[in-house]
N, C-alpha and C positions, 0 to 999 in steps of 0.2 A: 723965450718959448712962446708960442701962440697958444692963447687960452681960447677953447671953444665957446660959444655963446649959444643962445636958445635959437638963433636964427641960423647957425650952421647946421647942414643937413646931417652931419656926423654926430651932433649934440642929442643925447637922450637924457630925460630927466630919471630921477629915482622913482618918481611915480609911474612913469611909463615902464620902467624896467619891473616894477612890482607886478604889473598886470600882464607882462608878457609869459607866455608859457613855451616850454621846449617842443619842438617838432615831434609829432608821434613817431615813436621808433627811433629817434636820433640817440646815438652813442651818449651816455651820460657825460663823457668828458667834454663833448662839443654841443651838447643840447642847450645850453644856457647862452651861447655866444649870441650876442644880440646887437652889437654895435662895433664896427671897425672905426677907429679914430684916426684923424690925420696926424695928430701929435700926442703924446703921452702928456696929460695935465701935470701942473705942478704938485709938489708934494702936500701942500696945504689944502688943495681941493681934494686931493685923493683921501687925505685924513678926514675931511669933512664928510665923506661919504662911507666911512669906515661901517662895516657890518650892513650896507646898503647896496654899494656897487663894488664889485671886484674890478678892478683895474689891472691889466696883465699884457704880456706880449705873446702872440702866437705867431712863429716862424718869423719873428722880427716886426710884426704888425701891431701896433697899439690898439688893444680892444677893450670893451668894458661888457660886463654881464651882470646880471642880478647875483647878489652875494650867494655863494653855494651854501646849501644847508645839508647837515648830516642826515642820514636817513634813520638816525637813532640805532635803537638795537634791533631793530628790524631788518633782517637780511634773508634773501631767498635761499632756498634749499642748495641751489647750484653755487651760490657764492660761499656757503658754509662748507660745502664739500670741498671746494678749492683750498682752504685755509691750510689744512694739513699738508697737502703737496707744495703749496707756496712756502709754507714755514720749512719744509723739508729740504727744498732747493735752495732757499736763503742761505740756510746754514752750510750746505755744501760748497757754495761760492766762497765762503771764508776758508774753507779747507783746501781749496785748490791751490797748487804752488802758483807762485806769480808768474812763471813763464807761461803757464796756460792762460791765466787771467789777461796778461798782456796780448796773447794771440786773440782771445776774444775781443779784446778792445780794438785790435787792428781790424778783425772782420767787421766790427761794428762801424768803423769811422766811415762817414759819409751817409750813414742811413738814419740818422737821428736818435739812434739807440745807444746806450752804452754796453759796454761788453758784458756787465751784470745783466742787463736787459735782455740781451740775446741769449745768454745762458738760460736765464729764467724762462724766457718765450719757448726757447727749444724744448725744454723739459715739459712745460705745462701744455704745450701743442702735441706732446707724444713723439716728437722727433727723435729722441733718445731716452733711455732708461738709465737714471744713475744708479750705481751699485755701492 
């Protein structure tokens, strides 16, 4: 496995990651994407950056970003308003017959979503109302 060095343009140090900020208005899930790597480093290197750099794959591409931080207990009113609906529909997924869950999984195939994701997204977006 190739190890990136400081001379490699894909290499980024923990110090550099610390000072990078997300793009204004970027979605939180992609806001901290800061480096696409040529290869994923060895486990020993990844362990050495624990709690500093998050190494992960995005659509099969090895990436690194500043370690994600929890926003703590502070949540926006919109996020808190969605908790009840999300909890409700998560429970409903468990109650669906396996045949219907299989159908959702078939519909979701090739989309990057699971059947459960599709079911939840459909409800949360108002596509249908569960009863």
